C-alpha positions in Angstrom: 127.4 105.7 130.8 125.3 108.3 132.6 122.3 110.3 131.4 120.5 113.3 133.0 117.4 113.8 130.9 115.2 116.3 132.8 112.1 114.4 134.0 109.0 114.5 136.2 106.8 111.8 137.5 103.1 112.8 137.9 101.5 110.9 140.7 98.4 111.1 142.9 97.0 109.7 146.1 94.4 107.7 144.2 92.9 107.1 140.8 90.6 109.9 139.6 92.7 112.7 141.0 93.5 114.2 137.6 96.9 112.6 136.7 96.0 112.3 133.0 94.8 115.8 132.7 97.9 117.2 134.4 100.4 114.9 132.7 98.9 115.4 129.2 98.5 119.1 129.7 102.1 119.5 130.8 103.3 117.5 127.8 101.3 119.8 125.4 102.3 123.0 127.3 106.0 122.1 127.2 105.8 121.2 123.6 104.1 124.5 122.8 107.1 126.2 124.3 109.4 124.5 121.8 110.6 121.7 124.1 111.0 118.1 122.7 108.9 116.2 125.2 109.2 112.4 125.9 105.9 111.0 127.1 105.7 107.9 129.3 103.0 106.0 131.3 103.6 103.7 134.3 102.0 100.4 134.0 100.3 98.4 131.2 97.7 101.1 130.2 97.5 101.5 126.4 94.9 104.4 126.2 96.7 107.2 128.0 99.8 107.0 125.8 97.6 107.8 122.8 96.7 111.1 124.4 100.3 111.6 125.4 101.4 111.1 121.8 98.8 113.7 120.6 100.1 116.2 123.2 103.8 115.7 122.6 104.1 114.6 118.9 106.1 111.6 120.0 105.2 108.0 120.6 103.8 107.4 124.0 105.7 104.6 125.8 105.0 102.4 128.9 107.3 101.7 131.8 106.1 98.6 133.5 108.4 97.0 136.2 106.2 93.9 136.4 105.9 93.1 132.7 109.5 94.0 131.8 111.3 93.8 135.1 112.7 96.6 137.2 116.1 96.4 135.4 114.6 97.5 132.1 112.6 100.5 133.3 115.5 103.0 133.1 116.9 101.6 129.8 113.5 101.7 128.1 112.9 105.2 129.5 116.2 106.4 128.0 115.3 104.8 124.7 112.1 106.7 124.5 113.7 110.0 125.7 116.6 110.1 123.2 117.1 113.6 121.9 114.4 115.1 124.2 114.6 118.2 126.4 112.3 116.9 129.1 110.3 113.8 129.9 106.9 113.5 131.7 105.9 110.2 133.2 102.3 109.7 134.2 101.8 107.4 137.1 99.2 104.7 137.7 96.5 104.4 140.4 97.6 105.8 143.8 101.3 106.5 144.1 102.2 103.4 146.2 99.7 101.0 144.5 101.5 98.3 142.5 101.1 94.7 141.5 98.7 92.9 143.9 100.6 91.0 146.6 104.0 92.2 145.3 104.7 95.2 147.6 105.8 98.3 145.7 106.6 96.4 142.5 105.3 98.3 139.4 103.9 101.2 141.5 104.4 104.8 140.5 106.7 105.2 143.6 108.8 102.2 142.4 109.2 103.6 138.9 110.1 107.1 140.3 112.9 105.5 142.4 114.2 103.5 139.4 114.2 106.7 137.4 115.6 108.8 140.2 112.9 111.3 139.3 111.2 114.0 141.4 107.4 113.4 141.9 104.7 116.0 141.5 101.6 115.0 143.4 98.3 115.8 141.9 95.7 116.2 144.7 91.9 116.3 144.2 91.2 119.2 146.7 87.4 119.3 145.9 86.3 118.2 149.4 89.0 119.4 151.7 91.0 122.4 152.9 93.4 122.2 155.8 93.4 118.4 155.7 95.3 118.6 152.4 98.5 119.3 154.5 98.1 116.0 156.4 97.5 114.1 153.2 100.5 115.6 151.4 102.8 115.2 154.4 101.9 111.5 154.6 102.7 110.9 151.0 105.9 112.9 151.1 107.2 111.1 154.2 106.0 107.6 153.7 109.0 106.4 151.7 112.2 108.5 152.1 113.6 107.3 148.8 110.7 108.9 146.9 111.2 112.6 146.4 107.9 114.5 146.3 109.1 117.8 144.8 105.8 119.6 144.7 102.0 119.5 144.5 99.4 120.5 141.9 96.0 121.1 143.4 93.1 120.0 141.2 89.4 120.8 141.2 89.8 123.9 143.4 86.5 125.6 143.8 87.3 129.3 144.3 90.0 131.9 145.2 89.0 131.5 148.8 89.4 127.7 148.6 92.8 128.1 147.0 94.0 130.5 149.7 93.0 128.0 152.4 94.8 125.2 150.7 98.0 127.2 150.1 98.0 128.3 153.8 97.6 124.7 155.0 100.4 123.4 152.7 102.9 125.9 153.9 103.3 123.8 157.0 103.9 120.6 154.9 107.0 122.2 153.3 106.0 121.0 149.8 105.8 123.7 147.1 102.6 124.2 145.2 103.4 124.3 141.5 99.9 124.7 140.3 96.2 125.2 141.0 93.6 123.9 138.5 89.8 124.6 138.5 87.3 122.2 137.2 86.8 122.7 133.5 84.3 120.6 131.6 86.0 120.6 128.2 89.0 118.7 129.6 86.8 115.8 130.6 87.5 112.8 128.3 84.7 110.2 127.7 85.0 106.7 129.3 83.4 103.3 128.7 83.8 99.8 130.1 87.7 99.7 129.9 88.5 103.3 130.7 89.0 106.3 128.4 87.9 106.2 124.8 91.1 105.9 122.7 92.3 108.8 120.6 91.9 106.9 117.4 88.1 106.7 117.9 87.6 110.5 118.6 90.5 112.2 116.9 88.8 115.6 116.5 87.4 115.7 120.0 90.6 114.4 121.4 92.6 117.2 119.8 90.2 119.7 121.4 90.5 118.0 124.8 94.3 118.0 124.7 94.3 121.6 123.7 92.0 122.4 126.7 94.3 120.5 129.0 97.3 122.4 127.8 95.6 125.7 128.3 94.4 124.8 131.8 97.9 123.7 132.8 99.6 126.7 131.2 97.3 129.1 133.0 97.3 127.4 136.3 100.9 125.9 136.7 104.4 127.3 137.2 105.9 125.8 134.1 109.3 127.4 134.8 109.4 126.0 138.3 108.4 122.5 137.0 111.2 122.5 134.4 113.6 123.5 137.1 112.4 120.6 139.3 112.8 118.2 136.3 116.4 119.3 135.8 117.1 118.3 139.4 116.5 114.6 138.6 119.4 112.2 139.4 121.7 110.8 136.7 121.0 107.4 135.4 124.0 105.1 135.0 122.8 102.8 132.3 122.6 102.6 128.5 119.5 103.2 126.5 117.6 100.1 125.4 118.3 99.4 121.7 116.1 96.9 119.8 118.8 95.9 117.3 121.3 95.2 120.0 119.0 93.1 122.1 117.7 91.1 119.2 121.3 90.4 118.0 122.5 89.5 121.4 119.6 87.6 122.9 119.4 83.9 122.7 116.1 82.3 121.5 113.7 81.2 124.2 115.2 78.1 125.8 113.9 74.7 125.0 112.6 72.7 128.0 115.0 70.2 129.5 113.7 66.7 128.8 113.6 64.2 131.6 116.2 61.4 131.5 115.3 58.8 128.8 112.5 60.9 127.5 111.9 61.3 123.8 112.3 64.7 122.1 109.1 66.8 122.5 106.7 66.2 119.6 104.6 68.8 117.9 101.4 69.3 119.9 98.1 68.7 118.1 97.3 71.7 116.0 100.8 73.2 116.7 103.8 73.6 114.5 107.3 72.1 114.7 109.8 74.0 116.9 112.6 75.9 115.2 116.0 74.3 116.2 118.0 76.6 118.4 120.9 76.6 115.9 118.7 78.4 113.5 118.3 81.3 115.9 121.9 81.7 117.2 124.5 84.1 115.9 124.2 87.6 114.4 120.9 89.2 113.7 119.5 87.5 110.5 119.2 89.5 107.3 115.7 89.2 105.9 115.1 89.2 102.2 113.3 92.2 100.8 109.5 91.8 101.0 109.2 89.9 104.3 106.2 91.8 105.6 104.7 91.5 109.1 101.3 93.1 109.0 100.2 94.8 112.2 96.5 95.5 112.8 95.6 99.1 113.8 92.8 101.6 113.4 90.0 102.3 115.9 89.3 98.6 116.7 92.9 97.7 117.5 94.6 100.5 119.3 96.5 98.6 122.0 100.2 98.0 121.2 103.6 98.7 122.6 105.9 100.6 120.3 108.8 98.3 121.2 107.1 95.3 119.5 107.3 96.9 116.0 110.8 98.0 116.8 111.9 94.5 117.7 110.2 93.0 114.7 112.0 95.6 112.5 115.3 94.8 114.2 114.8 91.1 113.6 114.5 91.9 109.9 110.8 92.3 109.1 109.1 95.2 107.3 106.3 96.2 109.6 103.2 97.4 107.7 100.1 98.6 109.5 96.6 98.0 108.3 93.1 98.8 109.5 90.7 95.8 109.7 87.7 98.2 109.6 88.6 99.6 106.2 91.3 97.5 104.4 89.8 94.5 102.5 93.1 92.7 102.0 96.2 92.2 104.0 99.3 94.2 102.9 101.1 92.8 99.9 103.7 90.2 100.8 102.3 89.5 104.3 104.3 86.7 105.8 103.2 87.1 109.4 100.4 88.9 111.2 100.2 90.7 114.6 96.8 91.6 116.0 97.0 93.4 119.3 94.3 94.6 121.7 91.6 97.1 121.4 87.8 97.2 121.3 86.5 94.7 118.6 83.3 94.3 120.7 82.5 97.9 119.9 83.1 97.4 116.2 81.9 93.8 115.9 79.4 94.6 113.1 81.9 96.6 111.1 84.6 93.9 111.4 82.1 91.2 110.5 80.9 93.2 107.4 84.5 93.3 106.1 84.2 89.7 104.8 87.1 89.9 102.3 89.6 90.7 105.0 88.2 88.0 107.4 88.7 85.5 104.6 92.2 86.8 103.9 93.2 86.4 107.6 91.7 82.9 107.7 93.6 81.9 104.5 96.9 83.2 105.9 96.4 81.3 109.1 95.6 78.2 107.0 99.0 78.3 105.4 100.7 78.0 108.8 102.1 81.6 108.7 102.8 83.1 112.1 99.9 84.9 113.6 100.2 86.5 117.1 96.9 87.7 118.6 96.3 89.3 122.0 93.0 89.9 123.6 91.1 91.8 120.9 93.1 89.8 118.3 91.9 86.6 120.0 88.3 87.7 119.7 88.8 88.6 116.0 90.1 85.1 115.2 87.2 83.4 116.9 84.3 81.9 115.0 81.9 84.7 116.2 81.8 87.6 118.6 78.4 88.5 120.2 76.8 86.6 117.3 78.7 88.4 114.6 80.8 86.2 112.3 84.6 86.8 112.8 87.5 85.2 111.0 86.8 81.6 112.1 90.4 80.7 112.5 89.7 79.4 116.0 86.8 77.0 116.8 85.6 79.2 119.6 83.0 81.9 120.3 83.3 85.1 122.2 80.8 87.3 124.0 80.6 90.4 126.2 80.0 90.1 129.9 79.5 92.4 132.9 82.4 91.0 134.8 85.8 92.7 134.5 88.8 90.4 134.3 91.8 92.5 135.3 95.3 91.9 136.7 98.9 90.9 136.1 99.6 87.3 135.3 102.7 85.0 135.6 102.5 82.6 132.7 104.4 79.7 131.2 104.1 78.6 127.6 102.7 75.1 127.5 102.9 74.5 123.7 105.6 75.2 121.2 104.4 78.1 119.0 105.6 80.9 116.7 106.3 83.0 119.7 107.9 80.7 122.2 108.8 77.1 123.0 107.1 75.2 125.8 108.6 76.2 129.2 109.2 79.8 128.3 108.1 82.1 131.2 106.6 85.5 130.6 104.6 87.9 132.5 101.4 89.4 131.1 98.3 91.5 131.9 94.6 90.8 131.4 92.0 93.5 131.0 88.7 92.6 129.4 84.9 92.1 129.8 84.6 89.3 127.3 84.6 85.5 127.6 85.9 83.0 125.0 84.5 79.5 125.0 86.4 77.2 125.2 89.0 79.2 127.1 91.8 77.1 125.7 92.4 74.9 122.6 93.7 71.4 122.4 97.2 73.0 122.5 96.9 75.9 125.0 99.0 79.0 124.8 99.7 79.6 128.5 99.5 78.0 131.9 98.5 80.7 134.3 98.9 80.4 138.1 97.1 83.5 139.5 94.3 84.1 140.4 93.7 80.5 139.8 95.6 77.7 137.9 94.3 77.4 134.4 95.1 76.8 130.8 94.5 79.8 128.5 94.7 80.6 124.8 95.2 78.7 121.6 98.2 77.4 119.6 97.4 75.8 116.2 99.7 75.8 113.2 101.4 79.2 113.2 98.7 80.9 115.4 99.3 82.0 119.0 96.1 83.6 120.4 95.6 84.6 124.0 94.0 87.1 126.3 97.4 88.0 127.8 99.0 91.2 126.8 102.8 90.8 127.0 105.7 93.1 126.5 108.3 91.6 124.2 111.1 93.7 125.5 111.3 91.4 128.5 112.0 88.4 126.2 113.3 89.8 122.9 113.9 86.3 121.5 110.1 86.2 120.9 110.3 88.8 118.1 113.4 87.0 116.7 111.6 83.6 116.7 108.4 85.1 115.2 110.4 86.6 112.2 112.3 83.4 111.7 109.0 81.6 111.5 107.8 84.1 108.9 110.9 83.3 106.9 110.5 79.5 107.1 106.7 79.0 107.1 
């Protein structure tokens, strides 16, 4: 099977060059012309896809060769791009910057090669003129497998400045597809973890996206960019399909016991593992009413769309709720997923919603599956910056100045509602908070880099951790979670 979805990868020499402005503006400008636009983001970033969704009217999706593996990048891309006229993929950091110590892995250049997509390089030209040619030539020639199809010049000061830049770039042989001037209204506010999510500034975000679209429409050759996108190479793979992978994937493997060893027992505070026989065979049919509640709203904006799709494929009814406003969990909740976000910003409001905090604690007390990542971990703690939280975990959390950031290679060290001990997964940490203790009596993960440590909590049906993971890499996780919802 081959597919030739027109597509562009928007890259830059470094962070701060204007990738988000250009990518989001292109998505909105193409959509305004009546094109169905598929939005994508390289790497684990959750915030940019929110702006992409606002610009395109479709779910923003991530393409992460570290979390999911290179082999899933093209299938996940095709899944997101079904029925679309064009796809725009925003890169991460500088074009060749990937996972630390892993070469090109998970870089924008790596993903562009996996997608056989032309690259448009966004260059911050604010402090250069003729030197731009050397910069662009270097990026265009560094890796012959990466096709730099054109340049968009950002932060250009004047007509004279533009003329100098264009004259210099003629020698580099790379077409200029656009010139953008600095425009204040396209700036998006930031805080300690990057841009402020769309869910927190809906009105202002709509205005910012509209301004990006107008700037790109006025300053870029949209017809030329569409033509470039149509020159992308064919992809010879099938689109990822949640139902197919859930039905065909085995459950996470049980660890192999050493000779003469007894069967693994339930860890303190943990729950008994589901036998593999219960998870084999066709995708299970779930009785009506098996609800998995998924936290959302301004405090919990970080999630991958594929998680809900996998849960649905495994037989659950996924129902969103907002912990800032809803005082009870959705009716019939059998399991709970609390992803990442900014609970530290909303600690007082989350704490004030005592009825929901008690409902979450009561659900966890029954042994129902609860999967919490980063912000979800903080919400389950006893307190966050002195504000009472759900009290599911005997731990406290607080803000700090130090940023913890990076990819992680992890191994499950306790049987849980997500995985059996020994399951390997890759994750990503991104936070300025500390939880004490860092791990429970039954830890969630053993992490090797940047230092060996135990991390997270497993108790009864709860799996809580700082690590953000992408379940598409191990779809048996969703299947196991829904089975636990059924049997708990």
